[in-house]
BALOBA-1460 file (C-alpha; in Angstrom, 3 decimals):
// residues 89
<rec num="1" residu="m" x="118.508" y="80.898" z="99.213"/>
<rec num="2" residu="v" x="114.980" y="81.682" z="98.632"/>
<rec num="3" residu="q" x="112.890" y="81.581" z="95.252"/>
<rec num="4" residu="v" x="110.437" y="84.550" z="94.562"/>
<rec num="5" residu="e" x="108.486" y="85.938" z="91.880"/>
<rec num="6" residu="v" x="108.137" y="89.684" z="90.714"/>
<rec num="7" residu="v" x="104.806" y="90.605" z="89.140"/>
<rec num="8" residu="s" x="103.080" y="93.908" z="88.117"/>
<rec num="9" residu="q" x="100.143" y="95.424" z="90.159"/>
<rec num="10" residu="g" x="99.348" y="98.639" z="88.089"/>
<rec num="11" residu="k" x="102.377" y="100.548" z="87.807"/>
<rec num="12" residu="a" x="103.966" y="98.682" z="91.014"/>
<rec num="13" residu="a" x="106.027" y="95.767" z="91.571"/>
<rec num="14" residu="v" x="104.941" y="92.899" z="93.997"/>
<rec num="15" residu="v" x="107.542" y="90.407" z="95.218"/>
<rec num="16" residu="k" x="105.879" y="87.167" z="96.209"/>
<rec num="17" residu="g" x="106.877" y="83.719" z="97.589"/>
<rec num="18" residu="n" x="108.291" y="82.573" z="100.625"/>
<rec num="19" residu="t" x="109.862" y="85.961" z="101.500"/>
<rec num="20" residu="k" x="110.042" y="85.616" z="105.210"/>
<rec num="21" residu="p" x="113.617" y="84.447" z="105.609"/>
<rec num="22" residu="i" x="114.292" y="87.669" z="103.661"/>
<rec num="23" residu="k" x="111.929" y="90.048" z="105.307"/>
<rec num="24" residu="n" x="114.452" y="92.350" z="106.666"/>
<rec num="25" residu="l" x="115.932" y="92.692" z="103.089"/>
<rec num="26" residu="m" x="112.372" y="93.374" z="101.810"/>
<rec num="27" residu="k" x="112.137" y="96.243" z="104.301"/>
<rec num="28" residu="e" x="115.530" y="97.454" z="103.627"/>
<rec num="29" residu="l" x="114.715" y="97.840" z="99.981"/>
<rec num="30" residu="g" x="111.635" y="99.845" z="100.675"/>
<rec num="31" residu="g" x="108.889" y="97.411" z="100.570"/>
<rec num="32" residu="k" x="105.720" y="97.293" z="102.233"/>
<rec num="33" residu="w" x="103.918" y="94.057" z="103.199"/>
<rec num="34" residu="r" x="100.498" y="93.816" z="101.647"/>
<rec num="35" residu="a" x="98.600" y="90.864" z="102.947"/>
<rec num="36" residu="g" x="95.716" y="91.362" z="100.199"/>
<rec num="37" residu="l" x="98.360" y="90.988" z="97.523"/>
<rec num="38" residu="n" x="100.261" y="88.218" z="99.498"/>
<rec num="39" residu="g" x="103.648" y="90.012" z="98.834"/>
<rec num="40" residu="w" x="105.846" y="93.139" z="99.271"/>
<rec num="41" residu="l" x="104.733" y="96.188" z="97.231"/>
<rec num="42" residu="y" x="107.385" y="98.459" z="95.727"/>
<rec num="43" residu="p" x="107.099" y="101.283" z="93.139"/>
<rec num="44" residu="g" x="107.691" y="100.271" z="89.818"/>
<rec num="45" residu="s" x="110.647" y="102.559" z="89.546"/>
<rec num="46" residu="k" x="112.475" y="100.416" z="92.137"/>
<rec num="47" residu="h" x="112.159" y="96.857" z="90.075"/>
<rec num="48" residu="p" x="115.685" y="97.055" z="88.642"/>
<rec num="49" residu="k" x="117.275" y="97.671" z="92.005"/>
<rec num="50" residu="i" x="115.000" y="94.838" z="93.646"/>
<rec num="51" residu="i" x="116.061" y="92.349" z="90.938"/>
<rec num="52" residu="e" x="119.691" y="93.284" z="90.912"/>
<rec num="53" residu="r" x="119.741" y="93.067" z="94.705"/>
<rec num="54" residu="l" x="118.072" y="89.649" z="94.931"/>
<rec num="55" residu="k" x="120.142" y="88.203" z="92.425"/>
<rec num="56" residu="k" x="123.358" y="89.319" z="93.907"/>
<rec num="57" residu="d" x="122.375" y="87.957" z="97.340"/>
<rec num="58" residu="g" x="121.884" y="84.511" z="95.381"/>
<rec num="59" residu="h" x="118.105" y="84.406" z="95.261"/>
<rec num="60" residu="t" x="116.298" y="82.836" z="92.574"/>
<rec num="61" residu="v" x="113.903" y="85.457" z="90.704"/>
<rec num="62" residu="d" x="110.964" y="84.659" z="88.225"/>
<rec num="63" residu="d" x="110.801" y="88.133" z="86.847"/>
<rec num="64" residu="k" x="107.143" y="88.565" z="85.660"/>
<rec num="65" residu="f" x="107.139" y="92.548" z="85.906"/>
<rec num="66" residu="q" x="105.716" y="94.468" z="82.951"/>
<rec num="67" residu="s" x="105.655" y="98.067" z="83.366"/>
<rec num="68" residu="l" x="102.495" y="99.917" z="82.039"/>
<rec num="69" residu="d" x="104.808" y="101.766" z="79.655"/>
<rec num="70" residu="s" x="106.352" y="98.732" z="77.928"/>
<rec num="71" residu="t" x="102.683" y="98.034" z="76.384"/>
<rec num="72" residu="a" x="102.315" y="101.587" z="75.200"/>
<rec num="73" residu="s" x="102.759" y="102.338" z="71.578"/>
<rec num="74" residu="k" x="105.840" y="104.224" z="70.767"/>
<rec num="75" residu="p" x="105.833" y="107.226" z="68.258"/>
<rec num="76" residu="g" x="106.064" y="105.888" z="64.773"/>
<rec num="77" residu="q" x="104.692" y="102.527" z="65.380"/>
<rec num="78" residu="p" x="101.157" y="101.614" z="64.788"/>
<rec num="79" residu="s" x="98.833" y="101.406" z="68.065"/>
<rec num="80" residu="t" x="97.444" y="98.049" z="69.102"/>
<rec num="81" residu="s" x="94.338" y="99.402" z="70.244"/>
<rec num="82" residu="r" x="91.129" y="98.549" z="68.838"/>
<rec num="83" residu="f" x="90.165" y="101.742" z="68.558"/>
<rec num="84" residu="s" x="93.010" y="102.639" z="66.153"/>
<rec num="85" residu="k" x="91.631" y="100.876" z="63.042"/>
<rec num="86" residu="d" x="90.287" y="102.794" z="60.247"/>
<rec num="87" residu="n" x="86.603" y="102.269" z="60.347"/>
<rec num="88" residu="t" x="84.919" y="104.184" z="57.591"/>
<rec num="89" residu="n" x="81.688" y="102.211" z="57.641"/>
């Protein structure tokens, strides 16, 4: 089985590692090889499907993907932005 890492690239997910043995699976899941990223590029919306399939096939996945939406403030929660502080000086 193959060990891979899934990381964020903007809104996209990149599958990295020794993916040559699973190249056909990466293509089947809709990935595009990007030599500059040294990995398979997917829309972030496909992240859950990719993780599920890789694990189902017995591969080891180090999931470090963080969607941009997960870092945004939710309504009713304070913003973590440095510009949100009350600066009355």
